[in-house]
Backbone as CSV, one residue per row, in Angstrom:
resi,resn,N_x,N_y,N_z,CA_x,CA_y,CA_z,C_x,C_y,C_z
1,MET,31.390,42.886,13.114,31.982,41.612,12.762,30.969,40.463,12.901
2,LYS,30.173,40.481,13.956,29.185,39.431,14.150,28.175,39.412,13.019
3,LYS,27.810,40.575,12.514,26.822,40.659,11.448,27.284,39.918,10.198
4,SER,28.538,40.076,9.800,29.044,39.415,8.599,29.173,37.909,8.793
5,PHE,29.362,37.438,9.998,29.449,36.013,10.268,28.061,35.367,10.252
6,LEU,27.041,36.062,10.741,25.701,35.497,10.830,25.048,35.307,9.467
7,LEU,25.311,36.177,8.517,24.711,36.046,7.193,25.104,34.743,6.504
8,PRO,26.412,34.383,6.406,26.757,33.094,5.785,26.155,31.901,6.526
9,VAL,26.106,31.956,7.848,25.530,30.855,8.629,24.039,30.734,8.315
10,ALA,23.336,31.855,8.240,21.908,31.833,7.916,21.668,31.262,6.526
11,ILE,22.515,31.595,5.574,22.381,31.077,4.213,22.588,29.567,4.203
12,VAL,23.598,29.079,4.889,23.863,27.636,4.949,22.683,26.905,5.585
13,ILE,22.132,27.453,6.655,20.992,26.817,7.322,19.784,26.799,6.388
14,ALA,19.517,27.903,5.703,18.379,27.957,4.785,18.537,26.971,3.645
15,VAL,19.716,26.898,3.041,19.954,25.965,1.937,19.798,24.529,2.411
16,THR,20.315,24.215,3.583,20.200,22.866,4.132,18.736,22.520,4.397
17,ALA,17.994,23.453,4.964,16.575,23.191,5.255,15.787,22.968,3.980
18,ILE,16.025,23.783,2.972,15.288,23.640,1.709,15.644,22.341,1.018
19,SER,16.918,21.997,0.975,17.332,20.787,0.260,16.917,19.520,0.978
20,SER,16.662,19.588,2.292,16.261,18.378,3.001,14.758,18.181,3.019
21,CYS,13.985,19.167,2.561,12.525,19.017,2.503,12.176,17.955,1.478
22,LYS,11.244,17.090,1.849,10.810,16.042,0.934,9.307,16.079,0.826
23,ASN,8.822,15.823,-0.372,7.388,15.709,-0.607,7.169,14.302,-1.143
24,SER,6.616,13.437,-0.329,6.542,12.027,-0.688,5.584,11.743,-1.839
25,THR,4.674,12.672,-2.142,3.724,12.404,-3.202,4.083,13.072,-4.525
26,SER,5.034,13.995,-4.528,5.478,14.640,-5.766,6.995,14.575,-5.828
27,PRO,7.558,13.576,-6.515,9.005,13.481,-6.561,9.616,14.707,-7.213
28,LYS,10.764,15.132,-6.738,11.427,16.316,-7.274,12.330,15.909,-8.409
29,ASN,12.260,16.647,-9.486,13.148,16.444,-10.616,14.492,17.042,-10.237
30,ASN,15.556,16.253,-10.219,16.863,16.719,-9.789,17.456,17.769,-10.716
31,ASN,16.916,17.939,-11.911,17.448,18.904,-12.857,16.677,20.214,-12.854
32,SER,15.778,20.429,-11.907,14.918,21.593,-11.952,14.607,22.107,-10.561
33,LEU,14.211,23.363,-10.498,13.756,23.951,-9.242,12.292,23.666,-8.969
34,PHE,11.570,23.173,-9.977,10.144,22.945,-9.857,9.858,21.472,-9.585
35,PRO,8.810,21.175,-8.796,8.476,19.777,-8.537,7.852,19.113,-9.765
36,THR,8.140,17.849,-9.899,7.504,17.057,-10.947,6.096,16.729,-10.476
37,VAL,5.095,17.085,-11.292,3.704,16.862,-10.902,3.025,15.808,-11.757
38,MET,3.687,15.402,-12.852,3.124,14.386,-13.735,4.276,13.609,-14.352
39,THR,4.118,12.282,-14.418,5.113,11.436,-15.080,4.379,10.464,-15.987
40,ALA,5.082,9.947,-16.983,4.504,8.947,-17.886,5.617,8.382,-18.755
41,ASN,5.266,7.354,-19.496,6.106,6.869,-20.589,5.390,7.257,-21.874
42,VAL,6.091,7.942,-22.751,5.543,8.364,-24.035,6.237,7.534,-25.105
43,ASN,5.474,6.648,-25.742,6.039,5.694,-26.706,7.254,4.968,-26.117
44,GLY,7.134,4.594,-24.835,8.169,3.818,-24.170,9.291,4.625,-23.545
45,ARG,9.309,5.940,-23.714,10.378,6.777,-23.153,9.854,7.541,-21.946
46,ALA,10.691,7.615,-20.906,10.302,8.319,-19.687,10.073,9.801,-19.973
47,TRP,9.023,10.341,-19.372,8.650,11.746,-19.519,8.234,12.262,-18.156
48,SER,8.545,13.505,-17.837,8.058,14.118,-16.603,7.668,15.557,-16.874
49,GLY,6.594,15.966,-16.249,6.068,17.306,-16.455,6.081,18.121,-15.182
50,GLU,6.411,19.385,-15.338,6.471,20.321,-14.222,5.525,21.483,-14.487
51,ILE,5.428,22.359,-13.548,4.643,23.587,-13.624,3.236,23.307,-14.152
52,PRO,2.364,22.817,-13.292,1.015,22.478,-13.752,0.192,23.702,-14.121
53,ILE,-0.695,23.486,-15.067,-1.693,24.485,-15.426,-3.037,23.843,-15.109
54,THR,-3.827,24.490,-14.274,-5.116,23.929,-13.893,-6.213,24.958,-14.107
55,GLY,-7.424,24.484,-14.223,-8.545,25.399,-14.361,-9.786,24.698,-14.837
56,THR,-10.707,25.469,-15.353,-11.904,24.926,-15.959,-12.078,25.576,-17.318
57,ARG,-12.584,24.795,-18.248,-12.771,25.289,-19.607,-13.953,24.557,-20.223
58,ASN,-14.929,25.308,-20.692,-16.108,24.747,-21.350,-16.765,23.632,-20.540
59,GLY,-16.843,23.788,-19.220,-17.477,22.802,-18.365,-16.571,21.666,-17.920
60,TYR,-15.302,21.685,-18.323,-14.344,20.647,-17.945,-13.362,21.182,-16.932
61,PHE,-12.987,20.320,-15.979,-11.802,20.582,-15.183,-10.640,20.195,-16.090
62,ASP,-9.568,20.907,-16.013,-8.421,20.476,-16.803,-7.144,20.724,-16.029
63,PHE,-6.199,19.850,-16.268,-4.855,20.091,-15.772,-3.861,19.512,-16.753
64,SER,-2.740,20.175,-16.811,-1.681,19.752,-17.710,-0.348,20.079,-17.089
65,ALA,0.675,19.440,-17.599,2.044,19.710,-17.179,2.926,19.435,-18.382
66,GLY,4.102,19.994,-18.378,4.962,19.813,-19.529,6.432,19.789,-19.187
67,ASP,7.196,19.340,-20.157,8.649,19.451,-20.085,9.048,20.531,-21.084
68,SER,10.286,20.565,-21.502,10.733,21.638,-22.384,10.202,21.515,-23.806
69,THR,9.640,20.345,-24.192,9.197,20.175,-25.580,7.778,19.649,-25.747
70,SER,7.101,19.273,-24.659,5.782,18.664,-24.820,4.910,18.875,-23.584
71,THR,3.608,18.644,-23.782,2.634,18.809,-22.707,1.616,17.675,-22.766
72,ILE,1.242,17.164,-21.603,0.129,16.224,-21.486,-0.972,16.939,-20.718
73,ALA,-2.208,16.851,-21.231,-3.349,17.477,-20.568,-4.477,16.471,-20.409
74,LEU,-5.132,16.512,-19.258,-6.302,15.682,-18.979,-7.488,16.610,-18.745
75,TYR,-8.600,16.320,-19.426,-9.830,17.107,-19.311,-10.931,16.170,-18.812
76,TYR,-11.663,16.586,-17.768,-12.633,15.672,-17.181,-13.763,16.435,-16.512
77,THR,-14.875,15.740,-16.320,-16.026,16.298,-15.610,-16.245,15.587,-14.276
78,GLN,-15.536,14.517,-14.009,-15.725,13.725,-12.795,-15.342,14.531,-11.549
79,THR,-16.080,14.304,-10.487,-15.747,14.891,-9.191,-15.552,13.816,-8.132
80,ASP,-15.584,12.550,-8.552,-15.430,11.417,-7.637,-14.071,10.762,-7.838
81,THR,-13.725,9.881,-6.904,-12.584,9.004,-7.106,-13.065,7.798,-7.893
82,GLY,-12.121,7.030,-8.443,-12.485,5.858,-9.226,-11.776,5.867,-10.562
83,THR,-12.116,4.884,-11.390,-11.497,4.739,-12.705,-12.507,5.113,-13.774
84,PHE,-12.044,5.932,-14.733,-12.918,6.446,-15.781,-12.263,6.234,-17.137
85,PRO,-13.050,5.900,-18.169,-12.475,5.698,-19.503,-12.047,7.020,-20.138
86,VAL,-10.948,6.965,-20.862,-10.504,8.113,-21.651,-11.113,7.972,-23.032
87,ASN,-11.783,9.007,-23.483,-12.389,9.026,-24.811,-11.744,10.126,-25.635
88,GLY,-12.424,10.599,-26.655,-11.734,11.517,-27.525,-12.443,12.763,-27.956
89,ASN,-13.637,12.998,-27.478,-14.360,14.180,-27.925,-14.673,15.087,-26.756
90,THR,-14.854,16.357,-27.046,-15.174,17.290,-25.970,-16.534,17.006,-25.350
91,GLY,-17.359,16.182,-25.973,-18.641,15.803,-25.389,-18.535,14.649,-24.417
92,ASP,-17.365,14.040,-24.287,-17.162,12.908,-23.393,-16.784,13.385,-21.994
93,ASP,-16.940,12.488,-21.002,-16.602,12.829,-19.623,-15.106,12.997,-19.407
94,MET,-14.291,12.328,-20.203,-12.841,12.358,-20.012,-12.160,12.267,-21.358
95,PHE,-11.239,13.171,-21.632,-10.384,13.028,-22.802,-9.021,13.596,-22.480
96,ALA,-8.040,13.311,-23.315,-6.657,13.697,-23.031,-5.972,14.139,-24.315
97,THR,-4.941,14.958,-24.152,-4.147,15.393,-25.299,-2.665,15.311,-24.981
98,TYR,-1.891,15.200,-26.044,-0.434,15.266,-25.966,-0.003,16.242,-27.051
99,ASP,0.704,17.297,-26.668,1.168,18.304,-27.619,2.681,18.349,-27.614
100,THR,3.239,18.528,-28.782,4.686,18.599,-28.904,5.081,19.650,-29.935
101,GLY,6.226,20.233,-29.742,6.739,21.221,-30.691,6.067,22.561,-30.561
102,SER,6.426,23.455,-31.465,5.798,24.769,-31.502,5.832,25.291,-32.927
103,GLY,4.961,26.224,-33.216,4.911,26.807,-34.553,4.589,25.767,-35.604
104,ALA,5.364,25.749,-36.675,5.139,24.815,-37.783,5.374,23.369,-37.370
105,ASN,6.145,23.143,-36.306,6.445,21.777,-35.848,5.460,21.271,-34.804
106,ASP,4.475,22.071,-34.445,3.517,21.685,-33.424,2.675,20.504,-33.884
107,LYS,2.556,19.514,-33.013,1.688,18.372,-33.267,0.763,18.220,-32.072
108,THR,-0.535,18.096,-32.347,-1.517,17.868,-31.295,-2.113,16.489,-31.491
109,TYR,-1.962,15.659,-30.469,-2.530,14.317,-30.464,-3.709,14.331,-29.503
110,ILE,-4.821,13.725,-29.891,-5.992,13.665,-29.022,-6.417,12.213,-28.852
111,SER,-6.823,11.895,-27.629,-7.272,10.533,-27.341,-8.520,10.221,-28.144
112,TYR,-8.832,8.952,-28.260,-10.020,8.531,-28.992,-10.830,7.586,-28.121
113,ALA,-11.997,7.189,-28.582,-12.938,6.400,-27.786,-12.280,5.169,-27.180
114,ASN,-12.448,5.026,-25.876,-11.937,3.881,-25.120,-10.451,3.639,-25.341
115,SER,-9.687,4.713,-25.408,-8.256,4.582,-25.674,-7.414,4.480,-24.414
116,GLY,-8.029,4.529,-23.246,-7.264,4.425,-22.005,-8.150,4.658,-20.802
117,SER,-7.513,4.972,-19.674,-8.275,5.225,-18.452,-7.503,6.173,-17.534
118,VAL,-8.267,6.808,-16.652,-7.705,7.643,-15.595,-8.279,7.132,-14.285
119,HIS,-7.412,6.944,-13.306,-7.845,6.503,-11.986,-7.514,7.610,-10.985
120,PHE,-8.554,8.183,-10.370,-8.374,9.196,-9.332,-8.363,8.506,-7.977
121,THR,-7.256,8.612,-7.242,-7.232,8.145,-5.856,-7.651,9.276,-4.926
122,THR,-7.402,10.512,-5.352,-7.866,11.718,-4.667,-8.416,12.647,-5.734
123,ASN,-9.604,13.196,-5.491,-10.207,14.117,-6.451,-11.057,15.104,-5.648
124,THR,-10.394,16.155,-5.153,-11.064,17.155,-4.330,-10.962,18.521,-5.001
125,THR,-11.542,19.503,-4.383,-11.460,20.854,-4.934,-10.050,21.439,-4.821
126,SER,-9.183,20.797,-4.023,-7.832,21.328,-3.864,-6.728,20.416,-4.391
127,LYS,-7.037,19.152,-4.718,-5.988,18.204,-5.095,-6.524,17.118,-6.010
128,ALA,-5.715,16.730,-7.002,-6.024,15.581,-7.860,-4.793,14.681,-7.886
129,ILE,-4.971,13.417,-7.483,-3.882,12.442,-7.460,-4.390,11.179,-8.138
130,GLY,-3.544,10.571,-8.983,-3.955,9.329,-9.608,-3.008,8.858,-10.687
131,THR,-3.537,7.979,-11.535,-2.752,7.379,-12.610,-3.542,7.466,-13.912
132,PHE,-2.844,7.326,-15.049,-3.522,7.399,-16.336,-2.729,6.691,-17.417
133,ASN,-3.424,6.378,-18.492,-2.819,5.868,-19.720,-3.801,6.147,-20.851
134,PHE,-3.272,6.359,-22.046,-4.144,6.558,-23.198,-3.340,6.486,-24.487
135,LYS,-4.061,6.267,-25.565,-3.494,6.329,-26.909,-4.105,7.553,-27.576
136,ALA,-3.335,8.184,-28.471,-3.838,9.390,-29.122,-3.371,9.450,-30.566
137,ILE,-4.144,10.183,-31.370,-3.889,10.316,-32.807,-3.535,11.763,-33.116
138,ASN,-2.552,11.961,-33.982,-2.188,13.288,-34.459,-3.385,13.873,-35.213
139,MET,-3.796,15.059,-34.834,-4.974,15.691,-35.444,-4.813,15.920,-36.949
140,ASN,-3.580,16.065,-37.433,-3.339,16.352,-38.846,-2.838,15.159,-39.646
141,SER,-2.582,14.050,-38.957,-2.053,12.874,-39.639,-2.509,11.625,-38.886
142,PRO,-3.654,11.039,-39.241,-4.246,9.962,-38.447,-3.419,8.682,-38.324
143,PHE,-2.366,8.541,-39.126,-1.512,7.362,-38.983,-0.365,7.609,-38.009
144,ASP,-0.243,8.846,-37.525,0.771,9.220,-36.542,0.112,9.134,-35.172
145,THR,0.559,8.188,-34.344,-0.054,7.973,-33.033,0.993,8.048,-31.928
146,VAL,0.504,8.182,-30.716,1.359,8.182,-29.540,0.677,7.319,-28.480
147,VAL,1.496,6.596,-27.700,0.985,5.748,-26.628,1.566,6.259,-25.314
148,ILE,0.685,6.638,-24.405,1.066,7.148,-23.091,0.736,6.061,-22.071
149,THR,1.742,5.585,-21.326,1.539,4.536,-20.327,2.163,4.953,-18.995
150,ASN,1.801,4.230,-17.945,2.363,4.424,-16.606,2.316,5.872,-16.140
151,GLY,1.250,6.589,-16.495,1.118,7.979,-16.102,0.729,8.142,-14.649
152,THR,1.296,9.138,-14.002,0.931,9.513,-12.632,0.743,11.015,-12.578
153,PHE,-0.108,11.471,-11.676,-0.246,12.901,-11.452,-0.516,13.181,-9.994
154,ASN,-0.057,14.335,-9.555,-0.269,14.837,-8.201,-0.275,16.354,-8.322
155,ILE,-1.465,16.913,-8.514,-1.574,18.320,-8.872,-2.480,19.051,-7.894
156,ASP,-1.968,20.152,-7.388,-2.797,21.059,-6.583,-3.673,21.863,-7.530
157,ARG,-4.901,22.080,-7.127,-5.802,22.877,-7.979,-5.906,24.279,-7.448
Protein backbone atom coordinates (compact mmCIF):
# COMPACT_ATOMS: atom_id res chain seq x y z
CA MET A 1 0.00 0.00 0.00
CA LYS A 2 2.80 2.44 0.82
CA LYS A 3 4.39 1.84 -2.57
CA SER A 4 1.29 2.99 -4.49
CA PHE A 5 1.00 6.12 -2.34
CA LEU A 6 4.66 7.15 -2.79
CA LEU A 7 4.59 7.09 -6.60
CA PRO A 8 1.88 9.82 -6.97
CA VAL A 9 3.62 11.94 -4.31
CA ALA A 10 6.96 11.60 -6.14
CA ILE A 11 5.33 12.61 -9.43
CA VAL A 12 3.73 15.70 -7.85
CA ILE A 13 7.06 16.73 -6.30
CA ALA A 14 8.92 16.23 -9.59
CA VAL A 15 6.35 18.22 -11.59
CA THR A 16 6.40 21.03 -9.03
CA ALA A 17 10.21 21.15 -9.02
CA ILE A 18 10.43 21.23 -12.81
CA SER A 19 7.73 23.87 -13.24
CA SER A 20 9.27 26.15 -10.61
CA CYS A 21 12.74 26.13 -12.22
CA LYS A 22 13.55 29.46 -13.80
CA ASN A 23 16.30 30.45 -16.18
CA SER A 24 16.64 34.21 -16.01
CA THR A 25 18.61 34.49 -19.24
CA SER A 26 16.45 32.27 -21.48
CA PRO A 27 12.74 32.95 -21.09
CA LYS A 28 10.57 29.86 -21.46
CA ASN A 29 7.96 29.78 -24.17
CA ASN A 30 4.72 28.87 -22.38
CA ASN A 31 3.51 26.92 -25.42
CA SER A 32 6.49 24.57 -25.63
CA LEU A 33 8.68 22.17 -23.69
CA PHE A 34 11.80 23.77 -25.16
CA PRO A 35 13.40 27.01 -23.95
CA THR A 36 13.28 30.06 -26.15
CA VAL A 37 16.88 30.82 -27.15
CA MET A 38 16.29 33.61 -29.68
CA THR A 39 13.66 36.34 -30.01
CA ALA A 40 13.12 39.14 -32.52
CA ASN A 41 10.55 41.19 -34.36
CA VAL A 42 10.24 40.12 -37.99
CA ASN A 43 8.66 42.92 -40.04
CA GLY A 44 7.18 44.21 -36.78
CA ARG A 45 5.73 40.87 -35.59
CA ALA A 46 7.01 39.05 -32.52
CA TRP A 47 9.03 35.91 -33.28
CA SER A 48 10.74 33.39 -30.99
CA GLY A 49 13.04 30.54 -31.83
CA GLU A 50 13.68 27.31 -29.99
CA ILE A 51 15.97 24.32 -30.37
CA PRO A 52 19.24 25.97 -31.36
CA ILE A 53 21.55 24.56 -33.98
CA THR A 54 25.18 25.48 -33.41
CA GLY A 55 28.47 24.59 -35.01
CA THR A 56 31.12 25.71 -37.41
CA ARG A 57 30.90 25.83 -41.17
CA ASN A 58 33.49 27.02 -43.69
CA GLY A 59 35.44 28.87 -40.98
CA TYR A 60 32.34 30.48 -39.42
CA PHE A 61 30.74 29.90 -36.07
CA ASP A 62 27.04 29.65 -36.65
CA PHE A 63 23.92 29.39 -34.61
CA SER A 64 20.30 29.42 -35.52
CA ALA A 65 16.92 28.85 -33.96
CA GLY A 66 13.47 28.53 -35.39
CA ASP A 67 9.77 28.38 -34.84
CA SER A 68 7.37 26.12 -36.73
CA THR A 69 7.71 28.09 -40.00
CA SER A 70 10.99 30.02 -40.04
CA THR A 71 14.62 30.16 -38.93
CA ILE A 72 17.05 32.97 -38.13
CA ALA A 73 20.77 32.18 -38.40
CA LEU A 74 23.83 34.25 -37.48
CA TYR A 75 27.24 33.41 -38.98
CA TYR A 76 30.36 35.04 -37.55
CA THR A 77 34.11 34.80 -37.09
CA GLN A 78 34.36 37.02 -33.99
CA THR A 79 35.59 35.54 -30.73
CA ASP A 80 35.34 38.77 -28.70
CA THR A 81 32.51 40.67 -27.08
CA GLY A 82 31.42 43.94 -28.65
CA THR A 83 29.32 45.22 -31.53
CA PHE A 84 29.96 44.04 -35.08
CA PRO A 85 28.35 45.05 -38.39
CA VAL A 86 26.13 42.58 -40.20
CA ASN A 87 27.08 42.26 -43.85
CA GLY A 88 25.95 39.96 -46.58
CA ASN A 89 28.64 37.77 -48.05
CA THR A 90 30.35 34.65 -46.83
CA GLY A 91 33.64 36.58 -47.06
CA ASP A 92 32.49 39.02 -44.36
CA ASP A 93 33.06 38.67 -40.61
CA MET A 94 29.33 38.60 -39.86
CA PHE A 95 26.25 37.83 -41.91
CA ALA A 96 22.73 36.63 -41.17
CA THR A 97 19.88 34.79 -42.85
CA TYR A 98 16.15 34.41 -42.42
CA ASP A 99 14.49 31.34 -43.95
CA THR A 100 10.81 30.63 -44.22
CA GLY A 101 8.65 27.91 -45.69
CA SER A 102 9.72 24.63 -47.19
CA GLY A 103 9.89 23.04 -50.61
CA ALA A 104 8.49 25.27 -53.36
CA ASN A 105 7.46 27.88 -50.75
CA ASP A 106 10.95 28.19 -49.25
CA LYS A 107 12.34 31.71 -49.18
CA THR A 108 15.90 32.51 -48.14
CA TYR A 109 16.69 36.08 -47.16
CA ILE A 110 20.32 37.11 -46.68
CA SER A 111 21.66 40.23 -45.02
CA TYR A 112 23.54 42.77 -47.10
CA ALA A 113 26.41 45.20 -46.49
CA ASN A 114 25.96 47.28 -43.34
CA SER A 115 22.39 46.08 -42.93
CA GLY A 116 22.52 45.75 -39.14
CA SER A 117 24.62 44.79 -36.15
CA VAL A 118 25.21 42.05 -33.60
CA HIS A 119 26.28 42.86 -30.05
CA PHE A 120 27.89 40.05 -28.04
CA THR A 121 27.71 40.59 -24.27
CA THR A 122 29.08 37.06 -23.79
CA ASN A 123 31.06 35.22 -26.46
CA THR A 124 32.86 32.16 -25.09
CA THR A 125 33.49 28.63 -26.27
CA SER A 126 30.42 27.52 -24.29
CA LYS A 127 27.94 30.43 -24.53
CA ALA A 128 26.85 33.27 -26.82
CA ILE A 129 24.57 36.00 -25.43
CA GLY A 130 23.63 39.27 -27.07
CA THR A 131 21.37 41.29 -29.33
CA PHE A 132 21.00 41.73 -33.09
CA ASN A 133 19.15 43.45 -35.91
CA PHE A 134 19.46 43.29 -39.68
CA LYS A 135 17.71 43.76 -42.99
CA ALA A 136 17.75 41.00 -45.60
CA ILE A 137 16.81 40.44 -49.24
CA ASN A 138 15.06 37.41 -50.73
CA MET A 139 17.69 35.56 -52.76
CA ASN A 140 15.21 34.98 -55.63
CA SER A 141 13.35 38.28 -55.56
CA PRO A 142 15.44 41.37 -54.65
CA PHE A 143 12.38 43.56 -54.05
CA ASP A 144 11.16 41.16 -51.34
CA THR A 145 12.83 42.19 -48.07
CA VAL A 146 12.55 41.45 -44.38
CA VAL A 147 13.48 43.63 -41.39
CA ILE A 148 14.62 41.91 -38.19
CA THR A 149 14.68 44.15 -35.09
CA ASN A 150 14.99 43.80 -31.30
CA GLY A 151 16.74 40.44 -31.64
CA THR A 152 18.13 38.64 -28.60
CA PHE A 153 19.99 35.37 -28.26
CA ASN A 154 21.20 33.17 -25.43
CA ILE A 155 22.65 30.00 -26.90
CA ASP A 156 24.81 27.28 -25.43
CA ARG A 157 27.46 26.07 -27.84
